[in-house]
C-alpha positions in Angstrom: -28.3 -24.8 127.5 -25.0 -24.4 125.8 -24.5 -21.6 123.4 -22.6 -21.1 120.1 -21.8 -17.4 119.5 -18.9 -17.7 117.1 -18.2 -19.3 113.7 -14.9 -20.7 112.5 -15.0 -20.7 108.7 -14.2 -23.8 106.8 -10.4 -24.1 106.4 -9.6 -22.1 109.5 -10.0 -25.0 112.0 -9.2 -28.6 112.2 -12.5 -30.5 111.3 -11.2 -33.7 113.1 -11.5 -31.9 116.5 -15.3 -31.4 116.1 -17.3 -33.0 119.0 -20.4 -33.3 116.9 -22.0 -32.3 113.6 -25.3 -30.7 112.5 -26.6 -31.5 109.0 -28.7 -28.7 107.5 -29.8 -27.7 104.0 -28.9 -24.3 102.6 -32.1 -22.6 104.0 -31.6 -24.1 107.4 -28.0 -22.8 107.4 -29.1 -19.2 107.1 -29.7 -18.4 110.8 -29.2 -16.0 113.6 -30.8 -17.9 116.5 -32.0 -21.5 116.7 -31.8 -24.5 119.0 -29.9 -27.3 117.3 -29.0 -30.9 118.2 -26.1 -32.6 116.6 -26.1 -36.2 115.3 -24.3 -37.3 118.6 -26.8 -35.5 120.8 -25.1 -32.2 121.5 -27.9 -29.7 122.1 -27.0 -26.0 121.9 -28.4 -22.6 121.1 -27.0 -20.9 118.0 -27.0 -17.2 119.1 -25.4 -14.9 116.5 -25.6 -11.1 116.4 -27.1 -11.3 112.9 -28.4 -13.8 110.4 -25.5 -15.6 108.8 -25.2 -18.1 106.0 -23.3 -21.0 107.5 -21.4 -23.0 105.0 -20.6 -26.7 104.7 -17.4 -27.2 106.8 -17.9 -24.2 109.1 -17.5 -24.8 112.9 -19.8 -23.5 115.6 -17.7 -22.6 118.7 -19.5 -23.5 121.9 -18.9 -21.5 125.1 -16.4 -24.1 126.4 -14.4 -23.9 123.2 -15.5 -27.1 121.7 -16.7 -27.0 118.1 -19.7 -28.5 116.3 -19.2 -29.0 112.6 -21.8 -27.7 110.1 -22.5 -30.1 107.3 -24.5 -29.3 104.2 -27.4 -31.7 103.7 -27.4 -33.1 100.1 -30.1 -31.4 98.0 -31.5 -32.1 94.6 -29.5 -29.8 92.3 -28.6 -29.4 88.7 -25.1 -28.6 87.6 -24.8 -26.2 84.6 -22.0 -26.2 82.1 -21.5 -24.2 78.9 -19.4 -24.4 75.8 -17.3 -21.3 76.8 -16.8 -18.9 79.7 -18.8 -16.3 77.7 -21.7 -18.7 77.4 -21.5 -19.5 81.1 -21.6 -15.8 82.0 -24.7 -15.5 79.8 -26.4 -18.4 81.6 -25.5 -16.9 84.9 -27.1 -13.6 83.9 -30.4 -15.4 83.0 -30.3 -17.3 86.3 -29.7 -14.1 88.3 -32.5 -12.4 86.3 -34.9 -15.0 87.8 -33.5 -14.2 91.4 -32.5 -17.8 91.8 -29.9 -18.9 94.3 -26.7 -20.1 92.5 -23.5 -21.8 93.5 -20.3 -21.5 91.5 -18.3 -24.7 91.5 -15.2 -24.5 89.4 -16.3 -23.8 85.8 -19.9 -24.8 86.5 -23.0 -23.4 88.2 -25.4 -25.2 90.5 -29.1 -24.4 91.2 -31.9 -26.3 92.9 -33.9 -28.5 90.6 -36.5 -26.4 88.8 -38.0 -27.9 85.6 -38.9 -24.5 84.2 -35.5 -23.1 84.7 -33.9 -26.3 83.4 -36.0 -26.0 80.2 -34.9 -22.4 79.7 -31.2 -23.2 80.3 -31.3 -26.2 77.8 -32.9 -23.8 75.3 -30.0 -21.4 75.8 -27.5 -24.3 75.1 -26.6 -25.3 78.6 -25.4 -28.8 79.5 -27.3 -30.0 82.6 -26.4 -32.8 85.0 -28.6 -33.6 88.0 -26.5 -34.0 91.3 -27.3 -34.5 94.9 -24.9 -32.4 96.9 -24.7 -29.8 99.7 -25.8 -26.4 98.3 -23.7 -23.4 99.2 -25.2 -20.6 97.2 -23.5 -17.3 96.7 -24.5 -14.7 99.3 -26.6 -11.8 98.0 -24.8 -8.6 97.2 -26.0 -7.0 100.5 -25.3 -10.0 102.7 -21.6 -9.2 103.4 -22.3 -8.9 107.2 -20.1 -5.9 107.8 -23.1 -3.5 108.5 -21.3 -0.6 106.8 -23.4 2.5 106.3 -23.7 3.1 102.6 -25.7 6.3 102.9 -29.0 4.7 102.0 
């Protein structure tokens, strides 16, 4: 089976050169090793040295140099806006306090639909808009992938 052991991040390669595409939600895109099959039938083993959050638009480089594009599967999300930057930071703090994945999109935040969180955010003055879109949440503070020893 063909293997993909390298990632080209979105914007660093020409997406038009992709030989195939795999469509995965945010959870499915956090992988180290998995067998995948693209929409055009390209089967390959994703074989990375550590679990990595693949992002919409990344390219998985196969052993022969060809690239399979990673596409984010649209998910049921809610876009969160606030009256000011200060209020948006306040909302982000409350979301983070609930250990909820969040994506920053311009001057808004996105989270997966969750009625309890949405009620809380409305109560805090947020403007919410449901959207279906690929979800690329911020990586966790310890998910930078450089494996530095921080003396812990």
